[in-house]
DRENMINU-631200 format. One line per 2 residues: number of its first residue (from 1); their letters; for each residue y, x, z of N, C-alpha, C. Coordinates in pm, 1 decimal. Layout:
N
NUM	a	Y X Z Y X Z Y X Z | ...
***
This chain:
162
1	ms	11439.9 11090.5 13892.0 11526.3 11032.4 13791.8 11455.8 11041.3 13657.4 | 11444.6 10930.5 13586.5 11368.6 10926.3 13463.1 11447.5 10980.5 13344.0
3	ee	11578.3 10960.7 13342.6 11656.2 11007.6 13229.0 11698.3 11152.3 13248.5 | 11718.6 11219.4 13136.9 11754.8 11360.1 13139.9 11906.2 11375.6 13129.6
5	ak	11958.3 11477.4 13195.1 12102.6 11502.5 13191.0 12145.6 11536.9 13048.9 | 12262.0 11487.1 13010.6 12317.0 11515.3 12878.3 12434.1 11611.6 12889.7
7	cy	12431.3 11692.2 12996.5 12538.2 11788.5 13019.0 12480.5 11914.3 13083.1 | 12561.2 12018.8 13083.9 12526.0 12144.0 13150.4 12628.7 12173.4 13258.3
9	lv	12581.8 12226.5 13370.0 12669.6 12284.4 13471.0 12671.9 12433.7 13442.0 | 12789.7 12488.9 13416.8 12805.1 12629.4 13380.2 12883.0 12699.7 13489.9
11	ir	12830.9 12813.3 13537.2 12896.8 12893.0 13641.1 12916.3 13034.4 13588.3 | 13039.3 13083.4 13596.0 13066.3 13221.7 13556.0 13031.4 13313.0 13672.0
13	ik	12950.2 13415.9 13645.2 12906.5 13503.8 13753.1 12957.6 13646.8 13738.3 | 13017.5 13680.0 13625.0 13071.3 13814.6 13606.3 13220.5 13809.1 13579.4
15	gs	13289.7 13915.2 13616.2 13433.0 13924.5 13596.7 13471.0 13970.7 13457.3 | 13597.4 14012.8 13441.2 13652.2 14045.1 13309.5 13653.2 14194.0 13277.4
17	vk	13615.4 14278.0 13370.4 13620.4 14422.1 13347.7 13522.2 14459.7 13236.6 | 13568.8 14535.1 13139.1 13491.9 14582.5 13024.6 13441.1 14469.5 12935.1
19	ar	13500.6 14352.9 12944.4 13458.9 14240.3 12860.0 13535.9 14243.6 12727.9 | 13468.4 14204.0 12621.1 13532.4 14198.8 12489.5 13628.5 14081.1 12483.0
21	kd	13732.4 14097.2 12398.7 13834.6 13993.8 12387.6 13776.7 13862.7 12337.1 | 13684.8 13867.6 12241.4 13628.9 13743.1 12189.2 13542.8 13672.0 12294.2
23	hl	13479.5 13747.6 12383.2 13404.4 13685.4 12492.9 13499.4 13619.3 12592.2 | 13610.3 13685.5 12622.2 13709.1 13627.3 12713.8 13771.0 13501.3 12654.2
25	dt	13794.5 13501.6 12521.9 13847.4 13382.0 12455.6 13748.1 13266.5 12465.3 | 13620.8 13296.3 12445.8 13517.4 13192.1 12456.4 13511.0 13137.6 12598.0
27	lr	13518.4 13223.7 12697.0 13517.4 13178.8 12836.4 13639.3 13092.6 12866.9 | 13754.1 13127.4 12809.9 13874.8 13047.6 12829.8 13856.8 12909.2 12767.8
29	ml	13791.4 12902.8 12650.5 13764.8 12773.5 12587.6 13668.2 12688.3 12670.6 | 13582.6 12756.0 12746.8 13489.8 12685.9 12836.0 13554.1 12653.7 12970.9
31	nl	13681.5 12686.1 12988.8 13755.2 12665.8 13114.5 13698.5 12749.5 13228.4 | 13652.7 12869.8 13196.1 13597.7 12961.2 13296.5 13674.7 13093.0 13291.1
33	sr	13798.5 13090.1 13336.3 13884.2 13208.4 13326.9 13853.0 13314.4 13430.9 | 13786.9 13278.1 13539.4 13758.8 13373.3 13646.8 13614.2 13362.6 13693.6
35	an	13569.9 13468.3 13760.0 13434.5 13467.2 13816.4 13426.6 13362.2 13927.8 | 13310.8 13304.7 13945.0 13281.3 13202.2 14045.9 13351.0 13069.4 14018.5
37	wa	13391.2 13045.4 13895.5 13440.0 12914.7 13854.7 13326.7 12841.1 13786.9 | 13325.2 12710.2 13799.2 13220.9 12628.0 13738.5 13283.8 12513.6 13660.7
39	ti	13213.3 12466.1 13558.9 13256.3 12351.2 13481.8 13133.9 12275.1 13433.5 | 13156.1 12154.6 13387.9 13048.3 12074.5 13331.7 13085.6 12043.3 13187.3
41	ip	12993.0 12074.4 13095.4 13016.7 12051.6 12952.8 12904.6 11966.4 12895.2 | 12932.8 11891.3 12788.6 12826.2 11812.5 12725.6 12729.0 11902.5 12649.0
43	kt	12606.1 11854.4 12630.0 12506.5 11927.1 12552.2 12532.0 11899.7 12404.4 | 12603.9 11988.9 12340.2 12626.4 11978.1 12196.5 12596.8 12114.2 12134.2
45	ps	12563.8 12118.2 12005.2 12535.4 12247.7 11941.3 12651.9 12346.5 11949.8 | 12775.5 12298.3 11941.2 12889.4 12390.7 11946.8 12901.5 12455.1 12085.5
47	ye	12885.4 12374.9 12190.8 12890.5 12432.0 12326.2 12771.5 12524.2 12351.8 | 12654.5 12488.9 12301.3 12537.4 12575.1 12319.9 12557.1 12709.2 12250.3
49	gm	12624.0 12708.9 12134.1 12655.9 12834.3 12066.1 12752.1 12918.9 12148.0 | 12849.7 12854.6 12211.3 12943.2 12927.2 12296.9 12869.8 12987.8 12416.2
51	lk	12776.8 12912.9 12474.0 12700.3 12964.2 12588.0 12615.1 13083.8 12547.6 | 12553.3 13077.9 12430.9 12471.9 13190.7 12383.5 12557.6 13316.0 12365.2
53	kv	12682.6 13295.8 12320.0 12771.2 13409.8 12295.5 12805.8 13482.4 12425.5 | 12825.6 13408.3 12533.5 12867.8 13469.1 12660.2 12759.6 13457.3 12767.4
55	eh	12632.1 13446.4 12726.0 12527.1 13422.5 12824.3 12510.7 13536.6 12924.4 | 12556.1 13656.8 12890.8 12546.5 13769.3 12984.0 12652.7 13763.0 13094.2
57	mv	12742.9 13663.5 13086.1 12848.0 13649.8 13187.3 12839.4 13519.5 13265.9 | 12754.6 13426.6 13221.6 12745.3 13294.9 13285.0 12599.5 13257.7 13308.9
59	tw	12581.4 13156.8 13391.4 12451.2 13095.5 13408.8 12471.0 12945.2 13398.5 | 12370.7 12874.9 13344.6 12385.7 12731.3 13324.8 12250.6 12661.6 13330.6
61	ge	12258.5 12529.4 13349.2 12139.0 12446.9 13354.1 12178.5 12301.2 13367.6 | 12076.6 12214.6 13377.5 12101.0 12071.1 13388.9 12121.4 12033.1 13534.7
63	pn	12238.3 11976.6 13566.7 12262.4 11933.7 13705.1 12201.3 11796.3 13730.5 | 12179.4 11765.5 13858.6 12139.6 11629.2 13893.8 12265.1 11553.0 13937.6
65	lk	12251.1 11422.7 13958.9 12367.8 11340.2 13994.5 12431.8 11383.9 14125.7 | 12349.8 11422.3 14222.8 12402.5 11465.7 14353.2 12490.7 11590.0 14335.5
67	ti	12446.6 11682.8 14251.3 12524.5 11803.8 14225.9 12656.0 11770.5 14157.0 | 12653.0 11676.8 14062.0 12776.5 11639.5 13992.2 12874.5 11574.0 14088.8
69	kt	12826.1 11489.4 14180.5 12914.6 11427.3 14280.3 12978.7 11534.2 14368.4 | 12899.1 11630.9 14412.2 12951.7 11739.6 14494.3 13053.2 11821.8 14414.7
71	fl	13022.3 11847.8 14288.1 13113.4 11921.2 14201.0 13247.8 11849.2 14191.3 | 13243.1 11716.9 14171.0 13367.3 11640.1 14155.9 13451.4 11642.9 14283.0
73	rk	13387.0 11651.0 14398.7 13462.9 11660.9 14524.0 13532.7 11796.1 14536.9 | 13482.7 11898.4 14465.5 13543.3 12031.5 14468.8 13654.9 12047.0 14365.5
75	ve	13658.2 11957.4 14265.8 13759.2 11965.6 14159.1 13896.7 11934.4 14215.9 | 13995.5 12009.7 14171.3 14131.5 11992.2 14221.6 14213.9 11906.1 14127.1
77	im	14313.7 11842.5 14183.4 14409.1 11763.7 14106.7 14530.3 11852.0 14084.4 | 14592.8 11841.1 13968.0 14714.2 11917.8 13941.1 14815.5 11886.2 14050.7
79	gd	14872.1 11987.1 14106.9 14963.5 11968.2 14219.8 14893.7 12013.9 14345.5 | 14827.6 11920.3 14413.5 14752.2 11959.7 14532.5 14645.2 11855.9 14562.1
81	gt	14550.7 11893.3 14643.4 14445.2 11803.1 14685.0 14323.1 11810.4 14594.4 | 14221.2 11739.0 14635.1 14097.9 11734.2 14558.0 14071.7 11591.3 14513.5
83	ld	13979.0 11576.8 14423.6 13945.5 11446.7 14368.2 13878.3 11360.2 14474.3 | 13927.4 11237.3 14492.3 13867.0 11143.8 14586.8 13858.2 11006.0 14522.7
85	de	13798.0 10909.4 14592.9 13777.9 10775.1 14537.2 13909.6 10708.7 14497.2 | 14013.0 10728.6 14577.1 14142.0 10666.4 14547.0 14198.5 10716.3 14414.2
87	yv	14195.0 10848.4 14393.4 14246.9 10904.9 14268.5 14158.2 10866.8 14150.5 | 14026.5 10857.9 14172.2 13934.4 10819.1 14065.3 13965.2 10677.6 14018.2
89	rk	14001.9 10588.6 14110.1 14040.2 10452.1 14071.1 14167.5 10453.5 13986.1 | 14262.1 10544.3 14017.9 14382.8 10557.1 13936.6 14349.9 10602.3 13794.4
91	lg	14241.1 10679.7 13780.9 14199.4 10727.4 13649.2 14131.8 10617.5 13567.2 | 14093.7 10507.3 13633.1 14033.4 10396.3 13561.3 13883.2 10383.5 13579.2
93	fe	13827.6 10449.4 13680.4 13684.4 10440.2 13708.7 13664.6 10364.3 13838.6 | 13547.2 10305.1 13855.7 13520.2 10225.3 13974.9 13513.6 10311.1 14100.7
95	sl	13441.0 10423.1 14091.0 13424.6 10510.0 14207.0 13389.5 10650.1 14159.7 | 13377.4 10741.0 14255.1 13337.2 10877.2 14224.3 13195.6 10878.3 14167.4
97	ed	13110.9 10791.2 14217.7 12973.2 10782.6 14169.0 12969.2 10734.3 14023.9 | 13055.9 10639.9 13988.1 13064.8 10590.5 13850.3 13109.1 10703.1 13757.0
99	la	13209.1 10779.7 13797.5 13255.5 10893.2 13718.2 13144.6 10997.2 13703.6 | 13071.8 11025.4 13811.1 12962.1 11122.2 13806.3 12854.8 11076.5 13708.1
101	rr	12821.5 10949.3 13709.1 12719.7 10896.2 13617.8 12766.2 10908.6 13472.9 | 12893.9 10882.0 13447.7 12946.3 10892.6 13311.1 12948.3 11037.6 13262.3
103	iy	12978.3 11131.0 13350.7 12974.4 11272.5 13313.5 12829.6 11315.2 13289.8 | 12738.7 11268.6 13373.3 12595.6 11299.3 13360.2 12542.3 11253.9 13224.9
105	na	12589.8 11139.0 13177.3 12546.0 11084.0 13048.5 12635.1 11128.4 12932.8 | 12728.3 11219.1 12957.7 12819.4 11275.7 12857.4 12907.1 11169.1 12792.5
107	ev	12940.6 11065.0 12866.8 13033.4 10963.7 12816.9 13177.5 11008.1 12839.1 | 13199.4 11090.5 12940.9 13331.6 11141.8 12975.5 13317.9 11293.1 12992.8
109	tl	13419.2 11368.0 12948.3 13419.5 11512.6 12969.8 13533.4 11549.0 13064.3 | 13518.7 11661.6 13130.8 13625.7 11707.6 13220.1 13751.2 11743.1 13141.4
111	ss	13733.7 11791.6 13019.0 13849.7 11825.6 12936.1 13932.2 11701.9 12902.6 | 13866.2 11586.0 12886.4 13941.0 11463.0 12858.0 14018.9 11415.8 12981.0
113	lr	13975.0 11455.1 13100.1 14045.6 11417.4 13223.2 14163.0 11511.4 13252.7 | 14170.5 11622.7 13180.3 14278.4 11719.9 13202.1 14415.3 11656.3 13180.3
115	ek	14426.7 11569.2 13078.6 14554.5 11504.2 13049.3 14598.8 11412.4 13161.9 | 14503.0 11368.0 13244.0 14533.8 11276.9 13354.1 14554.7 11350.3 13486.1
117	gv	14563.8 11485.0 13480.6 14596.0 11561.4 13600.1 14478.3 11620.0 13675.1 | 14359.6 11619.8 13614.8 14240.5 11674.5 13680.9 14208.9 11810.0 13618.9
119	kp	14191.9 11911.1 13701.3 14156.2 12042.7 13650.2 14010.4 12038.8 13601.9 | 13980.2 12098.2 13485.1 13844.6 12088.0 13428.7 13746.3 12191.8 13482.1
121	ya	13769.5 12241.1 13600.6 13680.3 12338.9 13662.3 13685.9 12322.6 13813.3 | 13590.4 12384.6 13880.1 13591.0 12390.0 14026.7 13580.2 12536.2 14067.4
123	rl	13658.0 12573.6 14166.3 13651.2 12710.1 14217.4 13545.4 12714.6 14327.0 | 13456.4 12810.6 14317.0 13347.3 12823.9 14413.6 13356.7 12957.4 14485.2
125	hp	13278.9 12970.6 14591.6 13265.8 13096.8 14663.4 13149.2 13174.3 14603.5 | 13143.2 13304.9 14627.1 13020.1 13375.2 14590.4 12903.0 13312.7 14667.8
127	pr	12781.5 13321.4 14616.7 12669.9 13253.1 14683.9 12644.2 13306.4 14824.5 | 12619.0 13214.0 14916.6 12586.9 13255.0 15052.9 12458.8 13335.1 15052.7
129	gg	12462.1 13451.0 15114.5 12346.6 13539.2 15114.5 12340.0 13626.6 14990.1 | 12437.2 13610.8 14901.2 12443.1 13690.7 14779.3 12343.1 13644.3 14674.9
131	fk	12354.7 13702.2 14556.6 12256.4 13675.2 14452.4 12125.6 13740.6 14494.5 | 12016.3 13672.7 14473.5 11886.4 13725.5 14515.3 11837.3 13836.0 14422.9
133	kt	11883.3 13832.8 14298.0 11840.3 13930.8 14199.4 11964.3 13995.7 14139.1 | 11944.8 14078.2 14038.6 12056.9 14147.0 13975.5 12127.5 14056.1 13874.7
135	ik	12259.7 14071.5 13862.4 12334.6 13994.0 13763.6 12337.0 14067.3 13630.0 | 12262.7 14176.3 13619.4 12258.1 14253.9 13496.0 12137.3 14220.5 13410.3
137	kh	12053.6 14125.7 13454.4 11935.6 14085.8 13377.5 11936.1 13935.6 13357.3 | 11869.8 13893.8 13249.9 11855.8 13751.3 13219.1 11767.6 13684.7 13324.7
139	fs	11789.3 13556.2 13348.5 11714.3 13481.5 13449.2 11564.1 13486.0 13420.8 | 11526.5 13477.0 13294.9 11384.1 13478.5 13260.1 11321.5 13616.2 13280.3
141	ag	11404.8 13720.6 13287.6 11354.7 13856.7 13309.1 11371.8 13900.9 13454.4 | 11396.1 13805.2 13544.3 11408.8 13839.3 13685.4 11550.4 13864.6 13730.5
143	ge	11650.4 13821.0 13654.2 11789.8 13841.3 13690.8 11858.0 13710.6 13725.2 | 11988.1 13706.1 13703.6 12066.8 13588.3 13741.3 12137.7 13519.3 13625.7
145	yg	12171.5 13589.2 13516.6 12250.7 13523.1 13412.5 12161.7 13450.1 13312.0 | 12224.3 13360.9 13235.0 12152.3 13286.8 13131.8 12108.0 13148.9 13177.3
147	yr	12024.0 13086.5 13095.7 11977.7 12950.2 13121.1 11877.7 12948.6 13236.2 | 11897.4 12856.1 13332.0 11806.4 12846.7 13445.7 11756.9 12705.1 13471.9
149	ge	11789.1 12609.8 13388.1 11735.9 12474.5 13400.6 11777.3 12406.5 13530.1 | 11682.0 12342.3 13597.4 11708.8 12267.1 13720.7 11749.5 12357.2 13837.7
151	ki	11719.7 12485.3 13830.6 11751.1 12575.4 13941.8 11900.4 12600.2 13956.5 | 11980.3 12551.6 13861.5 12125.8 12563.7 13873.7 12175.5 12486.5 13995.4
153	ne	12104.9 12379.3 14031.8 12145.0 12298.7 14148.0 12138.4 12380.0 14277.1 | 12034.1 12462.5 14291.3 12019.9 12546.4 14410.8 12134.2 12647.6 14419.6
155	lf	12165.1 12711.9 14306.4 12273.9 12810.5 14305.8 12407.3 12743.8 14337.1 | 12431.5 12626.3 14278.2 12557.3 12557.1 14303.4 12574.2 12525.0 14451.6
157	ik	12468.7 12478.7 14516.4 12475.7 12446.7 14659.0 12508.4 12570.7 14741.0 | 12448.9 12684.4 14705.4 12480.7 12808.8 14775.6 12625.6 12851.4 14756.1
159	ma	12680.6 12821.5 14637.4 12817.2 12863.4 14607.6 12922.3 12762.5 14653.9 | 12883.8 12637.1 14668.6 12979.9 12533.6 14710.2 13004.6 12536.6 14860.3
161	gi	12923.1 12608.4 14934.0 12944.5 12619.3 15078.1 12899.2 12495.8 15153.4 | 12793.4 12435.4 15108.1 12741.9 12313.7 15171.4 12632.2 12348.4 15269.2
***
């Protein structure tokens, strides 16, 4: 793919025990109230500042289109069920792939879809086989939290149960 993603896939990997209130508030603003929840946010300076503030509790990177499509299939609709092509058409998009492309290009945010009955996060399982490294160190120092670039796709696949 020649174009670069204009969004981040963010996954919360740590719980709330011993967490500061301002960190929990920031996580709530990111729609990550619990561990193993994921969301997609646009690449903006304000969101990047929020990620830096709570980087010891989350991991993030640039998703590819395939990952965003899989993510959207895991997203729940208010009430019951998951997002499918039929519901996406009710939202005003051609297909799930069209919605994924718009999120990839930061034309649409999950928070804007909240008013239409779509939850702005996906609940995931802990990674199959567990985390390979410690969640107490930054990714660049041999751990799991913080910015991981394209490798977020591998972690998401392990956590989505695919």
